[in-house]
Every structure is written in C-alpha cells, then in structure tokens.
C-alpha positions in Angstrom: -131.6 18.5 -21.6 -134.3 19.9 -19.4 -136.9 22.5 -20.2 -135.9 24.6 -23.2 -135.1 28.3 -22.4 -136.4 27.9 -18.8 -133.2 29.3 -17.2 -133.1 32.2 -19.5 -136.7 33.0 -18.8 -136.1 32.9 -15.0 -132.9 35.0 -15.2 -134.3 37.7 -12.8 -134.3 35.0 -10.1 -130.8 33.9 -10.6 -128.3 34.9 -7.9 -124.5 34.3 -7.8 -123.4 31.9 -5.2 -120.2 30.2 -4.1 -120.1 26.7 -2.9 -118.4 27.7 0.4 -121.8 29.0 1.5 -122.8 25.4 2.0 -119.9 24.6 4.3 -120.9 21.9 6.8 -123.9 20.8 4.7 -124.6 18.0 2.3 -125.0 18.9 -1.4 -126.2 16.6 -4.1 -124.4 16.2 -7.5 -126.0 15.3 -10.8 -123.3 12.9 -11.8 -124.1 12.7 -15.5 -124.0 16.5 -15.9 -120.3 16.5 -14.7 -119.6 13.3 -16.7 -120.8 14.9 -19.9 -118.6 18.0 -19.3 -115.6 15.9 -18.4 -116.1 13.7 -21.5 -115.6 16.7 -23.8 -111.8 16.6 -23.2 -111.6 12.9 -24.2 -114.5 12.5 -26.5 -112.4 11.2 -29.5 -110.8 8.5 -27.3 -114.2 7.5 -25.9 -115.8 7.2 -29.3 -112.9 5.3 -30.8 -112.6 3.1 -27.6 -108.9 4.0 -27.2 -106.6 2.3 -24.7 -104.7 5.4 -23.7 -105.0 7.0 -20.2 -106.4 10.1 -21.9 -109.7 8.2 -22.2 -110.1 8.5 -18.5 -109.8 12.2 -18.2 -113.5 12.5 -17.4 -112.7 10.9 -14.1 -110.0 13.5 -13.3 -112.5 16.3 -14.2 -115.1 14.8 -11.9 -112.8 14.3 -9.0 -111.4 17.8 -9.2 -114.9 19.2 -8.6 -115.5 16.7 -5.8 -112.3 17.6 -4.1 -113.2 21.3 -4.5 -116.4 20.7 -2.5 -114.5 18.8 0.2 -111.9 21.6 0.4 -114.7 24.0 1.4 -116.1 21.4 4.0 -119.0 20.5 1.8 -120.1 16.8 1.9 -120.8 15.7 -1.7 -123.6 13.2 -2.4 -123.2 11.8 -6.0 -126.3 10.5 -7.7 -126.1 8.5 -11.0 -128.8 7.9 -13.5 -130.3 4.4 -13.7 -132.5 2.8 -16.3 -134.6 4.7 -18.8 -138.2 5.6 -18.1 -140.6 4.1 -20.7 -142.2 7.5 -21.4 -138.7 8.8 -22.3 -138.0 6.2 -24.9 -138.8 8.5 -27.8 -136.5 11.1 -26.6 -133.7 8.6 -26.0 -134.2 7.2 -29.5 -133.9 10.6 -31.1 -130.7 11.4 -29.1 -129.1 8.1 -30.1 -129.9 8.8 -33.7 -128.2 12.2 -33.5 -125.1 10.8 -31.7 -124.7 8.1 -34.4 -125.0 10.7 -37.1 -122.4 12.9 -35.5 -120.1 9.9 -35.1 -120.3 9.0 -38.7 -119.5 12.6 -39.7 -116.6 12.7 -37.3 -115.1 9.6 -38.7 -115.4 11.0 -42.2 -113.6 14.2 -41.1 -111.0 12.2 -39.4 -110.3 10.2 -42.6 -110.0 13.5 -44.4 -107.4 14.7 -41.9 -109.5 17.5 -40.4 -108.9 16.7 -36.8 -110.5 19.9 -35.4 -113.8 19.3 -37.1 -113.7 15.7 -36.1 -113.1 16.6 -32.5 -116.1 18.9 -32.4 -118.3 16.2 -33.9 -117.0 13.6 -31.5 -118.1 15.9 -28.6 -121.6 15.7 -29.9 -121.4 12.0 -30.5 -120.0 10.9 -27.1 -122.4 8.9 -24.9 -122.1 8.4 -21.1 -122.5 4.7 -20.5 -123.1 2.7 -17.3 -119.6 1.3 -17.7 -118.1 4.7 -17.6 -120.1 5.5 -14.5 -119.0 2.3 -12.9 -115.4 3.2 -13.3 -116.0 6.5 -11.6 -117.9 4.6 -8.8 -114.7 2.6 -8.1 -112.8 5.8 -7.6 -115.6 7.2 -5.3 -115.4 4.1 -3.2 -111.7 4.4 -2.8 -112.2 8.0 -1.7 -115.1 7.1 0.7 -117.4 9.5 -1.1 -121.2 8.9 -0.7 -123.0 8.0 -3.8 -126.2 6.3 -5.0 -127.4 5.0 -8.4 -131.0 5.9 -9.0 -133.3 3.1 -10.3 -134.3 5.5 -13.1 -134.0 9.2 -13.3 -131.2 10.8 -11.1 -133.2 14.1 -11.1 -136.1 12.4 -9.3 -133.7 10.9 -6.8 -132.1 14.3 -6.1 -135.5 15.9 -5.7 -136.4 13.2 -3.2 -133.2 13.8 -1.2 -133.7 17.6 -1.4 -137.1 17.3 0.4 -135.8 14.8 2.9 -134.7 15.9 6.4 -131.0 16.2 7.0 -131.1 13.7 9.8 -132.5 11.1 7.4 -129.9 11.7 4.7 -131.3 14.8 3.0 -129.3 17.4 1.0 -129.4 21.2 1.2 -128.9 21.9 -2.6 -128.3 20.2 -5.9 -125.5 21.0 -8.4 -126.5 20.3 -12.0 -126.8 21.7 -15.6 -130.3 20.3 -16.1 -133.3 22.6 -15.5 -135.5 19.6 -14.9 -134.4 19.7 -11.2 -136.7 22.8 -10.8 -139.6 21.0 -12.5 -139.1 18.1 -10.0 -139.4 20.6 -7.2 -135.9 20.9 -5.8 -135.9 23.8 -3.4 -132.4 25.1 -4.2 -130.5 24.3 -7.5 -127.0 25.5 -8.4 -126.2 25.8 -12.1 -123.0 26.5 -14.0 -120.5 25.9 -11.2 -117.0 26.5 -12.4 -113.7 25.0 -11.3 -113.4 27.6 -8.5 -116.8 27.0 -6.9 -118.7 30.0 -8.4 -122.2 29.3 -9.7 -125.8 30.5 -10.1 -128.5 29.5 -7.8 -132.3 29.5 -8.1 -134.5 29.0 -5.0 -138.1 28.2 -5.6 -139.3 29.7 -2.4 -137.9 33.1 -3.5 -139.4 32.6 -7.0 -143.0 32.1 -5.6 -142.7 34.9 -3.0 -141.1 37.6 -5.2 -143.3 40.7 -5.7 -141.4 43.0 -8.0 -139.7 40.5 -10.3 -141.0 39.8 -13.8 -142.1 37.3 -14.9 -144.2 36.9 -11.8 -144.9 33.6 -10.2 -146.9 34.8 -7.2 -150.1 33.1 -8.4 -148.2 29.8 -9.0 -147.8 26.8 -6.8 -145.6 23.8 -7.4 -148.2 21.9 -9.5 -148.8 24.9 -11.7 -145.1 25.5 -12.1 -144.6 21.9 -13.2 -147.5 22.1 -15.6 -146.0 25.3 -17.1 -142.7 23.4 -17.7 -144.5 20.4 -19.3 -146.4 22.7 -21.6 -143.1 24.4 -22.7 -141.8 20.9 -23.7 -139.7 18.4 -21.7 -138.0 15.1 -22.1 -141.2 13.1 -21.6 -143.5 15.2 -23.9 -142.7 17.6 -26.8 -144.5 20.9 -26.8 -147.4 21.8 -29.0 -146.2 23.9 -32.0 -146.1 27.6 -31.1 -146.0 27.0 -27.3 -142.8 28.0 -25.6 -142.0 28.8 -22.0 -143.2 32.4 -22.3 -146.5 31.3 -23.8 -146.9 28.5 -21.3 -146.3 31.0 -18.5 -149.0 33.3 -19.9 -151.5 30.5 -20.2 -151.0 29.3 -16.6 -151.0 32.8 -15.2 -154.4 33.5 -17.0 -156.3 30.2 -16.3 -154.6 28.7 -13.3 -156.1 25.3 -14.1 -154.4 22.5 -16.1 -157.6 21.0 -17.6 -158.9 24.3 -18.8 -155.5 25.1 -20.4 -155.6 21.8 -22.3 -159.2 22.7 -23.5 -158.1 26.1 -24.7 -155.1 24.6 -26.6 -157.4 22.1 -28.3 -159.5 24.9 -29.6 -156.6 27.1 -30.6 -154.3 24.6 -32.2 -156.9 22.2 -33.6 -155.2 19.5 -35.7 -151.7 20.7 -34.6 -152.4 19.2 -31.2 -152.1 15.4 -31.1 -155.2 13.5 -30.0 -153.5 11.8 -27.1 -151.7 14.9 -26.0 -154.0 15.3 -22.9 -153.2 11.8 -21.7 -149.5 12.1 -22.4 -149.5 15.5 -20.6 -150.9 13.9 -17.4 -148.4 11.0 -17.6 -145.5 13.5 -17.9 -146.9 15.5 -15.0 -147.1 12.3 -13.0 -143.5 11.4 -13.7 -142.4 14.8 -12.3 -144.5 14.2 -9.2 -144.5 10.5 -8.5 -141.4 9.1 -10.1 -139.9 5.9 -8.7 -136.8 6.5 -6.5 -134.6 4.5 -4.1 -135.4 4.9 -0.4 -131.9 5.1 1.3 -133.5 4.2 4.6 -135.6 1.2 3.8 -133.4 0.1 0.8 -136.5 -0.3 -1.3 -138.1 1.2 -4.4 -140.8 3.8 -3.7 -142.5 6.8 -5.3 -141.2 10.3 -4.8 -144.6 11.4 -3.6 -147.5 9.1 -2.6 -150.0 8.4 -5.4 -153.5 9.7 -4.9 -156.3 7.2 -5.2 -158.1 9.2 -7.9 -154.9 9.1 -10.0 -154.6 5.3 -9.5 -158.2 4.8 -10.6 -157.8 6.8 -13.7 -154.8 4.7 -14.7 -156.2 1.3 -13.8 -153.1 0.8 -11.6 -150.9 0.7 -14.7 -147.8 2.5 -13.5 -145.2 1.1 -15.9 -144.8 4.5 -17.5 -143.2 5.6 -14.2 -140.7 2.7 -14.5 -141.3 -1.1 -14.0 -141.2 -2.5 -10.6 -137.8 -3.8 -9.4 -137.3 -6.3 -6.6 -135.7 -4.9 -3.5 -132.5 -7.0 -3.8 -131.9 -5.9 -7.3 -132.6 -2.3 -6.7 -130.3 -2.3 -3.7 -127.5 -3.8 -5.8 -128.1 -1.2 -8.5 -128.0 1.6 -5.9 -124.6 0.3 -4.5 -123.1 0.2 -8.0 -122.8 -3.6 -8.3 -125.3 -4.1 -11.1 -125.7 -2.4 -14.5 -129.0 -0.4 -14.1 -129.9 -0.9 -17.8 -129.3 -4.7 -18.1 -129.8 -5.5 -14.4 -126.7 -7.7 -14.7 -123.2 -7.6 -13.2 -120.6 -5.6 -14.9 -118.1 -7.3 -17.2 -114.7 -7.5 -15.4 -112.9 -7.1 -18.7 -114.7 -3.9 -19.5 -114.0 -2.4 -16.0 -110.4 -3.8 -15.6 -108.8 -0.6 -16.9 -109.4 1.6 -13.9 -108.1 5.2 -13.6 -104.7 5.9 -12.2 -105.6 9.4 -11.0 -106.5 10.5 -8.4 -104.9 7.9 -6.1 -105.9 7.6 -2.5 -102.7 8.4 -0.5 -103.8 6.0 2.2 -103.8 3.1 -0.3 -100.2 3.7 -1.5 -97.9 0.8 -0.6 -100.7 -1.5 0.2 -100.7 -4.9 -1.6 -103.4 -7.4 -2.1 -103.5 -10.3 0.3 -103.3 -12.8 -2.5 -100.0 -11.3 -3.7 -98.2 -11.4 -0.3 -97.4 -14.9 1.1 -98.2 -15.4 4.8 -95.0 -16.0 6.7 -94.7 -16.6 10.4 -92.3 -14.2 12.0 -90.7 -14.5 15.4 -89.3 -11.0 15.5 -90.1 -7.7 13.9 -89.0 -7.9 10.3 -90.0 -6.2 7.0 -90.4 -8.9 4.3 -91.4 -8.1 0.8 -92.5 -10.9 -1.5 -94.4 -11.6 -4.7 -95.8 -14.7 -6.4 -92.9 -14.7 -8.9 -90.0 -14.7 -6.5 -91.2 -16.3 -3.4 -89.7 -19.7 -4.2 -86.0 -18.9 -4.4 -85.6 -16.1 -2.0 -83.4 -15.9 1.1 -84.2 -13.6 4.0 -81.3 -12.3 6.1 -82.4 -12.0 9.7 -80.8 -9.4 11.9 -80.5 -10.0 15.6 -81.6 -7.4 18.0 -78.0 -7.0 19.3 -76.7 -6.2 15.8 -79.6 -3.9 15.0 -79.2 -1.7 18.0 -75.4 -2.0 18.5 -74.8 1.5 17.0 -77.3 3.0 19.3 -75.8 1.4 22.4 -72.3 2.7 21.5 -73.6 6.2 21.1 -75.4 6.0 24.5 -72.3 4.7 26.2 -70.4 7.7 25.0 -73.0 10.0 26.4 -73.1 8.4 29.8 -69.3 7.9 30.2 -68.0 8.7 33.7 -66.3 11.9 34.5 -63.1 10.2 35.6 -62.4 8.8 32.1 -63.0 12.2 30.6 -60.5 13.8 33.0 -57.8 11.3 32.1 -58.2 12.1 28.4 -57.8 15.8 28.9 -54.5 17.5 29.7 -54.2 20.9 31.5 -52.9 23.8 29.6 -49.8 25.7 30.9 -49.2 29.3 29.9 -45.7 30.6 29.5 -45.3 34.2 30.5 -42.1 34.8 28.5 -42.6 37.1 25.6 -41.8 35.9 22.2 -39.3 37.7 20.0 -41.0 38.6 16.8 -38.8 39.9 14.0 -39.5 43.5 13.2 -39.9 42.8 9.5 -43.6 43.7 9.0 -43.7 45.6 5.7 -46.8 47.5 6.7 -45.3 48.7 9.9 -42.0 49.8 8.1 -44.0 51.6 5.5 -46.0 53.4 8.1 -42.9 54.5 9.9 -41.3 55.8 6.7 -44.5 57.8 5.9 -44.4 59.4 9.4 -40.7 60.4 8.9 -41.4 61.9 5.5 -44.4 63.7 6.8 -42.3 65.4 9.6 -39.6 66.4 7.1 -42.2 67.9 4.8 -43.6 70.0 7.7 -40.2 71.3 8.7 -39.4 72.2 5.0 -42.7 74.0 4.6 -42.1 76.0 7.8 -38.6 77.1 6.5 -40.0 77.9 3.1 -42.7 80.0 4.6 -40.1 81.9 6.7 -38.0 82.6 3.6 -41.0 83.6 1.6 -42.2 85.9 4.3 -38.8 87.5 4.6 -38.7 87.9 0.8 -42.1 89.4 0.8 -41.2 92.0 3.5 -37.8 92.9 1.9 -39.0 93.2 -1.7 -40.7 96.5 -1.4 -37.7 98.0 0.5 -35.0 96.7 -1.7 -36.6 97.5 -5.1 -36.3 101.3 -4.4 -32.7 102.8 -4.7 -33.7 105.8 -2.6 -34.6 103.7 0.3 -31.2 101.8 0.0 -29.3 105.1 0.4 -31.3 106.4 3.3 -31.3 103.2 5.3 -28.0 101.5 4.4 -27.2 100.3 7.8 -30.6 98.7 8.3 -30.4 97.0 4.9 -27.0 95.6 5.8 -28.4 93.9 8.8 -31.2 92.5 6.8 -28.7 91.2 4.2 -26.8 89.3 6.9 -30.0 87.9 8.3 -31.0 86.7 4.9 -27.6 85.1 4.3 -27.9 83.2 7.5 -31.3 81.9 6.6 -30.0 80.7 3.2 -27.1 78.9 4.8 -29.4 77.1 7.2 -31.6 76.2 4.2 -28.7 74.6 2.3 -27.7 72.5 5.4 -31.2 71.2 5.8 -31.6 70.3 2.1 -28.3 68.3 2.2 -29.9 65.9 4.7 -33.1 65.4 2.6 -33.4 62.9 -0.2 -35.1 65.4 -2.4 -32.4 68.0 -2.1 -32.3 68.9 -5.8 -35.9 69.7 -5.9 -35.7 71.9 -2.7 -32.7 73.9 -4.1 -34.7 74.5 -7.3 -37.6 75.7 -5.2 -35.3 78.0 -3.3 -33.8 79.3 -6.5 -37.3 80.0 -7.7 -38.1 82.0 -4.6 -35.0 84.2 -5.1 -35.5 84.9 -8.7 -37.6 88.0 -8.0 -34.6 89.7 -6.3 -32.1 89.1 -9.1 -31.4 91.1 -12.1 -32.0 90.0 -15.7 -28.5 88.7 -16.1 -28.5 86.8 -12.9 -31.9 85.3 -13.9 -30.4 83.9 -17.1 -27.4 82.5 -15.2 -29.7 81.0 -12.7 -31.6 79.1 -15.4 -28.3 77.8 -16.7 -27.3 76.7 -13.2 -30.6 74.9 -12.6 -30.2 73.1 -15.9 -26.8 72.0 -14.9 -28.2 70.7 -11.6 -30.7 68.6 -13.4 -28.0 67.0 -15.6 -25.7 66.2 -12.7 -27.3 62.8 -12.1 -27.8 63.4 -8.4 -24.1 63.4 -7.4 -23.4 64.9 -4.0 -20.2 66.7 -4.9 -21.7 68.4 -8.0 -24.8 69.3 -6.0 -22.7 71.0 -3.3 -20.8 73.0 -5.9 -24.0 74.2 -7.5 -25.4 75.2 -4.1 -22.3 77.2 -3.4 -22.6 78.9 -6.8 -26.2 79.8 -5.9 -25.1 81.3 -2.6 -22.3 83.3 -4.4 -24.9 84.6 -6.8 -27.1 85.9 -3.9 -24.0 87.5 -2.2 -23.0 89.2 -5.4 -26.4 90.7 -5.7 -26.2 92.2 -2.2 -22.6 93.4 -2.8 -23.8 95.3 -5.8 -26.5 96.9 -3.7 
C-alpha cells in the first residue's frame, strides 16, 4: 500500500504525536486501514465465512479506536473506500491473485492440522469487502459518528477534506497507514497510531521548509513531490526498474522538471522503460491531483482540484481513468452507505442481517421496534410489555391510584400525626429514690478484699522479721565472744529478756496467721546462727516434725514451745 519505502526515506521528518493534541478538532480516519488491522484477529473466520461472533471482531477493534478519539474530545470523521479507479485495475488484479494463492495455501495447512501456519496465511488472504464496511457503518450510525463513503479512493476524499476549511466540514489531520496520503497533498498525516493514542506525524509544510534535514526538500513544491512519489512507484503505475524513492528524489532535485526527467530516463533505461510510460505517468499524476471526490456541501461528484484546460485538451476530455461519472442521486446514496459502491446496488439484507453485538449504544438499550409493540390506549399511567407472540391471551391487572399510593399516604399520616395523640401514647417515668439492696456476693470484690487483708498481714510480718533480724545482727558480735559475756553480764541479761519478749510476741502473731508453720520455720532459720552445733541438729529434727504434723493446731503449739525452750536453754548456758 502506498509509496514503497517513502516513510522510511522521510524518517528525519517524523515527529511523535499524541491524539490529545487535536482535542476540539476534527480528524479524518482512513477506514480501510483500521479495518485491515482489525481483520487480522478474525482473518480465519472471515475467509471461511464463519457464523461465530468472533467474525465481527474487526468492528470491536475499529470502535475501540473511535472511542479513544472521542475520549480525548477529538471528533472522528470516518471515510470509506468506494469503487476502484480504472487505472488501478492492474494493481487490484495482482492483489486478488495473491490473496487467492494465500487462501489456497492456508486451506492446505488447515487440512494438515497446522493451525498456526494457516492463521498467518489467512491474514494475508483476508479481503475487506463493502459488506464488511456496511456492517461497520450500521454501528457508526447507532453511535452518531460522522462518516462518508468516497465514490472511489478514500485517500483522495481525505485529501479534499484536509484542504477544506473547518467551517465547511474540513479536518485538521488524517490517521492512516497509507503513505499515499502525502502524495495526495494532505498537510498533516498521522501514522502508526496505537491503542493508547500515540503515533507518528509528518507535516508537509515542515518538510518543504526544513533547512538542516536530509534528504532536503527545499527546492520541491507539491507537484514535484507528487512526481517523485510516482517515479518511485505507486498503485497506479509501477516504477521503472532500478528507480526507487532515493533515486527518484535525486532526479527531481537535479532537474526539477517532470518532462525532462522522463526524457533522461528514456535515454538511461532504453528498452527497460515501457513505451507508454510517459502517458501512464501523466495519468497517475492526474489521479493524485484531480481525482473524483464527493462534495459534502453540494452532494455531488467533483474533482479534487479543478482541471486545467491544457490538460483537458491533451486528453480529448476522456476522464474515465479518473473514475466514470456517477449521477448525483447514486453518488449521494453511496456516500450515505445505502448502496454498494462497487455494484451501485442496494445491499443484500441477508448478508447484512448478522450485525455486531458490541459495542452497544447505552441509549438504545430497552428500546423495542414499533412493529413489535402493539399500540394500546391507556387511560392511566401504566407500564405494559407485549410481544407479537403473547399479545392475544394476556391479561393486564390495572392498579388504581388509591392502591398504588396507599403505603405512601400511611407513612405521611404517621409523620403529620398531632402532638395530642403522641402524648396519650407516652407515659411519664417516675423515679424511686429508695436504694436497692444488692447482695454482697461479688466474687471480684471479695477477692480484692482478701488480697488487701493478706497484703497488710505480710507488711506487719515483714516489719517484725526485720526487727528480729536487726536485733540478731546487733547481738551476734557481742554474744559470740566469751570475754564480752563476762565483762558485761548484766547488760547481756537485759538483752536476753528483751529478745525473749520479742520471740513471744512473734509466736502470738504467727498463731493468728494462716501460714503459721512457714513463719515459725523462718523464725527458726533466723535463730540458727545463735545456736550450738547440737541445738542446730535438734532444730532440724523439730522442723521436720513440724512439717509432718499435718497442720494441727495442738501439735504446732507444742513445737513452738519446744523452740522457745531451746532458745531459753541457750541463754541459760550463757
């Protein structure tokens, strides 16, 4: 499609662009370029004419891009291809031959069971037909998206809209994958737009005015640029052997005249150049400049650019190579998508009956055709659902306004009820000041009280033990020396009596405590340092007897008295 290697040759002039830069503007869409890309996902179903919904995936692909433009506040203007131009017949014949070959190979691979290879060949064999375009048009109509079907080439129609003023329906740029749009003279063309809106743009004004970029087009005008593209080879005329886009650019840059370039090629190529190449070259150049398009304002067929008189005289007014003349009524029906542009006949309803299910216009959900809903006179506001199959034996239950709003009336009456009725329904509360007798059986409170009592008892015991231990600590150094006992006998006697009184008080306190046995053992442990070796042994035996007594009160008192006697016997010896 398009001029071979032209985009690669003009890569220095390509700039990245996002579609949001055209917010608030009208942008043209080459419909068949998106249809071809969308058909890759369902090429096998299209070639085999399957009845599955997968066959219509190309419409989902197309509408996703359309909705992307609308999301960024860009107004899409979709342009479809129409009939074939006579001078493009050879190219179309060659393409159809390749598609048929690929389809045969795909069927052979499919019979072998090689689905992957068959799928790749089906992608090369798929053909975008006017019926496929018509199905898409039905979706565009339901979405209220502007479209037009060109009488012949969509590229020429887009170029015409690009050079038209915005007030008259012009567009600011064209989205396509075909480099022919540059040859037709579109000021701004966006290529390779992805599903997120990113693409590559080429603007012809920047191409002709750039000074530092190479290849340079400063010495070019639009006619020379179109001539360079035709020399490199296009859909209307193949190139001379050995002439590509780089060679064509060099020739145009050097001679800057189309007739002279053709003369030089005749001398250089000789027999390799066809005899009628000069005439075919001028015809192809005329197609890019004066192709037939549909005037959206006058609703008639016209040329993209007015034909000069000299050109008409040279052709003897034979302009069929630009496309045959079409009556205004037919060209209007084609432009509106009502006629097949190839056959000039109405579309077969059986072919177009399987319309896509997605995307669905949310505004059309729930709407029924008038022929499916019987007309019934209604006295009141009712919702009646009917169909042709069940409209005979159906009964409709009518609800009166009183029954319909009875619940609402009841609720409102409750809200606006008088205050007197509310007062009769409520009773005043009386408070009794007498205190309630609550049983004192709270386990947490009893437990807390017991913990406080035990804590106080422990504090008293620790104070007494500290007094005894301090007394013992003071007296140990004095009593352990026999010399001091003889010199200070009277003083030691007083200390002995004081110590006996303390021990007696200790015994009385421990009788009242629950853990008396443990306290006595602790007291015995405190007094062990003051006893002799024999008394220590006897003390150990006494403590063991206490442990085996089982907690009896009489036995514990006897043991306590024996401990006191042991202490007194110690002081009597002293």
